N, C-alpha and C positions, 0 to 999 in steps of 0.2 A: 533263768532266774527271773527275767522280766515277765515271762508268760505265767509263772507261778505266783507272781505278786510279791516276791521277796525284795526286789529292787524296782523303784519307780523313777520317774523323771526328776523328782525332787532330790534323789540321791546323787545326782550328777551336778558338778560345778561346770557351768558353761561360760565361755567367753568367745570372742571372735576368732582367737587363734588356738584355743585348746578346749578339751572336754575331759575332765578328770572325775573319778569317783571321790566322794567325800570320805573322810576317815571312818565314819560309822559304817558307811556302805562297804568300804574295803574290808572291814572286819566281818560283815555279813558274808561277803563273797568267800573269804578265806575259811570261815566256819563251815559253810555249805560244802566247799571243796574238800575240806578235811573229813567231813562226815561221809562224803562220797568215796573217798579213798579207804575208809574203814569198812565199806561193804565187801562182802565176800562172794566169790564165784568158785565153781568147781574147776580145778585145774585138770586139763586133759591127760597130761603125762604123770603127774603126781597122784592123781585120783584122790584128792582131798581138797577141802575148801581153803582158799587163800584170799587175802584182802587184795584190793587193787594196788595198794601201796607195795605189798610184797611182790605182786605180779610184775610191776614196773621194775623192781629191783632184780628179779629173775631175768627179765628181758635185757637189762643192762649187763648182767653177767654174761649172757649169751653174746652180746655185742662185743664185749671185751675179749672173750674167747675167740670170736671170729677175727678180730683185729690182730690178735696174737697168733693167728693161724693154727689154733688148737682144735677148732671146731668150724665146720663150714656151714653157714646158714644160707639156705637158698633164698634168692631175691623174690619179691612179690610177683 
């Protein structure tokens, strides 16, 4: 976001012990992140387009199934 010029040095509150995003900048970050999560990609197994948000949810379901020993997910 810095490289794209969405956030600059003025958007950060700096002191000797901390460095925080200002409230306006935090809204910019969450808006851009939400827009990114709405982008779609082709799912390999479903053979249809799904959003990144839905893809994360599907991966969480697989993780839960692995923890419950219903499905074995191979490690990386």
